[in-house]
N, C-alpha and C positions, 0 to 999 in steps of 0.2 A: 682105495677110493672108488674101485670099479663097481662095488656093490651099490645098487640104485635104491634110493629112498622111495617109499611107496607114493602113489599118485595123490592120496589124500593129504600127504605132507605138503605137496605143492599147492593143493587146493586151499588148505588153511593158510599157507604162506601168502597166497594171492589175496584171500579175504582180509587177512590182517594187514597186508602191505598197503591196501588202499583205505581200509576203514580208519586207520590212525590219522589219515590226512583229510577225512571228509569234513570235519568241523572247521579247521583253520583255513582250508584251501578250496575243496571241491564245491561246497555250497556257496561260498562267496564268488566262485568263478561262474557257476550256473545262474545264481541269483544276483549278480553284481548290481544292477540298477536297484533292485529291491533292498539289498543290504545297505547301499548308500542312503536310501530313504529311511528305512526303519531304525537304523543306528544314527541317523542324522549326521552323516559324514560326507566329506567331499573326497575326490580321488586322491589328493595328497595325503589326507589323514589316514585313509585306508592303506595307502602305500607305506606310511610311517609305521603302522601296526605290523605290516609284513617285515619292515626293517628291524623292528625290535625282535621279532621272531628270528630274523637272519643273524643278528648280532649274538643272541644266545646260542643259536645253532652252530655258529662258527666255533665257539669255545667247546660246544658239545661234541662236534665232529672230532676234534683233536683228542679229547679225553675219553669219549665214548668208543672210539675205534679199538684201542687196546682192550677195553672192557669186553668186547665181543670175542676176543681171542682167549679170554680167561673163563667166562661163564656161558652156560648153554643158551643159545639164541632164543629158544621158545620161552624160557622163563623171563628173560629181559623184555621180549616183545609183549608178552601177556601183561606184565606190570605196566608197560607203556600204554597199552590200550585202555586199561582201567583208569589210569590217571588222566588220560586225554578225555575220556568220557565224562569224568568229573568236571573238567573245565567247561564242557558243553552246558552243564547246569547253570554256570555263571553267565555264559554266552546268552542263554535264553532269558536272562533278566534285562537284556538290552542296556548294559552298563554304560557309564560315561566314557568318553574318549580315553581318559587317563587309565581307567580300570581295564579298558579294552587292550591298551598297550601292555599292561602287566600280564593280562591273560595270554596274549600272543607270545610274550617272553616265556611264560610257563609252558606253553605248547612247544616252543622251541626246545625246551629241555626234555619234555616227555616223548616227543616224536623223533628226536635226533639222538640225544645222549643214550637213551635206553633202547632205541629201536632200529635206527638206520643201518649201522654196520652189522648188527646181528641178522637183519633181513638179507643183506647182500651176501654175507657169509653162508647163510642157510641155503641161498639159491645156488651158490657155487657147489655146495655139498650135494644138492640134488642133481646138478648137471654132470657131475663126475668129470672124466677126462675127455669125453667125446660129445657131450650134449650141452655145451655152454650157451650156444645160440638158442637152442630150444628152451633151456631153463629161463634165460633172461627175457626172451621174446614172449614166452607164455606168461611169465611173471608180469611184465608190463602190460601185455594184452589182457590178461586176466584182471589185473588191477584196473585197467581202463573199463572193462566190462562191469566190474563191481561199482566203479564210479558212475557209469552210465545207468545202472540199475538204481543206485542211490539217487541219481538225478531224476529219473522217472518217478521214483517214489516221492521225492521231495516236491516235484512239480504237481503230482497228483494230490498230495496232502495239502499243499498250498492252495490249489484251485478248489479243493473241497471245502475249505474254511474261509474262502474269500467270496465276496459278492460276484454276481455274474459279470458285471462291468468292472474290470480291474482298475480302469482309469479313474472311476468315481469312488473307489473304496478309500475310506479314511486311513490315516496313518495308524490309528489304533487297531483297525480291522486287519491291516496288513501285518502289524506286529503280532497280533493274536494268531494269525494263520501261520506265520513263520516260526512262532514259538513251538507249535506242534511238530513242525519239520525238525527242529533242533532236538526236542525231547525224544522223538522216535529214533533219530540218528544216534544219540547217546546210549539208548537202550541196546540197540543192535551192536554197537561197538563193544559194549560190556560183555555181551554174550559171546562175541567172537574171541574176546580175551580169554574167557573160560575154556572154550574149545582149543585155543592155541596152547594153553598151559598143559592140558591133560592129554591132547591127542597129536600134537605136531612133533612126533618122534621119528627120526630118520631111520632107525634100525641099525645105525652105525655107532660103534663105541665112541661116545662123545670125547673121551680122553685123547683120541687120535687127532682131533681137530682143535684141541684146546692147549694152551700153554699155562704152566704154573706161574710164570713170571715173564714180563716183557722188559727187556733191557734197552737202555739208550742206544747201544750199538746196533741192536736189531732195527730200531726205528730209523736210525741214520742210514743203515744199509738199504732199507726200503725206499727212503727218500731219494737216494742216489740212482735208483733205477730209471732209465729213460722212459719206460712205459708209464711210470707214475707221474713223471714231470709232464709228459705229453697229454695224459688223461686229465690233468689239472686244467689245461687250456681247452681241450675238447669238451669237457663237461661244462666248464664255465660258459662257453659260447652256445652250446646246445641248450643249456638251462635258461639263458636269456630268452631264447626262442620259445621255450616252454612257458616261461612266465608271461610272455607277451600274448600268448593265446588267451590269457585271462580277459583281454579287452575285446575279443571278438563278439561277445554278446552285447557289449556296450557299443561297438561299431554298428551292430544290427539295429540297436535302438536309436543312436544319434545320427548315423549316416544313411542307413537303409530305411529309417523311420518306422521300425516295427514297434508294437506295443510290448509291455513287460512280459507277458506270457510267451509271445513269439520270440522275444529276445532270449528268454530263458530256454526256449526250445532250441535255439541256435547253440547255446552252451551245451545242451544235452546231446545235440547232434555231434559235437566235438567229442563228447564222451563215448559216442558210438564208434567214431573213426579210430579212436585210440586202441580199443581192443581188436578191431578188425586188422589194423596195421600190425600190432604186436603178435597176434596169433598166427597170421600168415607168415610173418618173418620167422617166428619160432619154429614153424613146420618145415621151412625150406632153407634157412640161412646157414645151417651147419654144412650144407653142400658147397658153400662158397667160402671165400676169405671174408670173415666177418668185418675186418678192418676196411676192406674195399667197399662193402655195402654201406658202411658208415660214411665213407666219402660221398656216395651217391645221395645219402639222406641229407647231407648239408647242401648239396646242389639243389635238391627239391626245395629246401627252406629258403635258399637264395631266390629261386624263381617265384615262390609264393610271396615272399617279402616284397619283391619288386612290383608284383601285380597290385598289391595294396598300396605301396608307397607312391606309385605314380599317380594315384588319384582317379584312375579310370573306372573304379567300381562305384556305382551310384544307385539310387533307388530304381532307376530305369534298367539296370543291368543285373537283374536277380540271378540269372543263370551264371553269369560271370562271377558273381559273388560266391555262389555255391561251389563252383569249380575251384576258385581261388582258396576257399576254406579247405577243400579237400587236399589241394596241392600242399598248402602250408602245414596242414595237420599231418599228412603222410611224412613229410620231411622231418618235422619236429618230433613226432612220436617214434619214427624209426630210429633217429639218433638217440632218443631217450631209452629205447628198448635195448640198444646195442652197446652203449658206451662202457658198461661194466662187463659185458660178455667178452670183450677183447682182453680181459685180464689174464686169462689162460694163455692166449696167443702171445701176450707180452711177458710170459714167464714169471708172473708174480706168485710166490709160494702160497698155497692154500692156507697153511697154518697161520700165516701172517696177513690174511685177507682183511681182518678187522682193522689192523694197524694201517695197512695200505689205503683202505677205504676212508679212514679218518683223515689221513694226510691229503689224499686227493680231494676229498670233500671240503676240506678247510679252504681251498682255493676255488674249487669247482662250483660250490654253491653260494659264493659271495653275492650272486645276483639276488639272493633273498634279502640282502641289505640295500643294494642300490637300484635294482630294477623297478620295484614298485614306486618309490618316490620319483624316479626319473620319468617313467612314462605317465605317472600321475601329474607331475609338473607340466609335461608337454600337453597333456589333454586339457588341463585347467587353464594354462596360459594361452593356448591356441585352440579355442573351442571349435567343435565340429570337425569337418573333414581334414583341415590342415593339421591339427594336433595328431590325428590318427596317422596321417602320412608320415610325420616325423617319427612316430613310434615304430612304424614298419621299416623306415630307413635304418633305424637303430637295430632292428632284428636282422636286416640284410647285412649290415656291416659286421656284426658278430658272427653271422653264419659264414661269411667269407673267411674270417680268421680261423674259425673252427674247421672249415674245409681244408685249409692249408695244413693245420696240425694233424688232421686225419690222414692226409696224403703222406706226410712224413712218417706217421705211425705205420702205415701200410708198407712203405718202402723199407722200413727197418725190420718189421716183424712178419707182415703178411707174405712177402716174397720168400723170406727165410724159411717159413713153415711149408 
C-alpha cells in the first residue's frame, strides 16, 4: 500500500465527496431561510425531512459498509452521484412535505448505501501508511472548498434571477430563482459522476483492497476493536456540532437581523472556513499525533458553543459574532476532518475499512435522525435568541462528551504510537 495513487484521484474524490451532498444538505444550509419559505416549511418540518434521511442512512451505513469491501469504490460512487442528481429534478418541482420526506429517504439511500463507505475507503487508499492526516484533511478541506464554490455559484444564480429588492420579491419569484440553482447543481453532479466512473483509478490493484466475501466473524471482530467503539462516540458528538452549524445562517437572520442575501453569505462564509481549516490541517497534522489534535478541536467547539449559548452575541456585537463563527467553525470542521484519519492510528485493517466505517457510522451519524428535529423544536418553541441559546448549549454538551472520548482514544493509541 506504499504506492501512492495519483493526485487527480484525490481531486475527483474531493469533487464527488461534496457534490453528492449539495442537494440534500449544502444548499439548505446556505439558503435555509429561503428554503423554509419556498417549500413552505417550518424548522420542525425541515428537521423531520433530515430525520427520514437519517433513518434510511442508519440502515444504509450497516449494509453499505461491507459493500465497499467487495466492489470498486469509484463505480459505487459514480452510480450514487447520478441517482442523487435525479432526485434534484424532483426537488426542483417544490413538492409537498410528504413527497419531500420520501425524497430525503431516497437521498439517504443514494448518498450513504452506495457512497459513504467507498469514499472513506478510497481516502485511506490514497493516504497509504504515512499520510492519513493529509488524505482526510485535504478531503474535508477540498470538500469544503467545493461546497463553498457551489455556495457562491448558488448565491450568484439566485441573485441573478431575483429582483433587486429581495425582501419584496414574491414567493413565485423566489421559487423560480431557486429552481435554477437546483437545476445547475443537478447537472454538475451528473458530470462529476461521469468523471468519477472513468478516471478515479488509484493505480493499485483493486483486488488487494477488496474481499470476495464478508463473514459475520469479521464483522464481530471489527466491532470489538476499542478504536471502533470510541470512534462511534467521537463521531456522534462531532457530527451534532456539524449539524448545528446549519442554523448559523438562521442566527444571522433572526438574531443579527441580516436580510436573506446577507444571511446566505454567512452560510457561504462557513463554507469558506471549512476548506481553510481542512487544508491547513492536511498539510501539517501528520507531524503530530492526530488523536491529540482531535482533542483540541473539541475544546474549540466547546469555547465557540459557550460564546453563542451565553447570549452575549447581538446585532450590536458584529465583530464578536464573526469571531465566534470562526472559533466554532474551526473546532467543528477540524473534528470532522480528522475523526476518520485516526483509523490507521487505531490499527483498523485497511481491507475491512468499509465494514468498520459502516459500524462506526451506524452510531456516529444518528444525529441525522435526532439533531434536526431537536434544534427545530427548540427554535420554534422558543423563538428568537432564547431558542438559539438552547441549541448552542446542546452543541456544548455534546462537545464535552466528544472531548472526553477523544482524550481516551489518545491515551490508548496516540501515546502508544
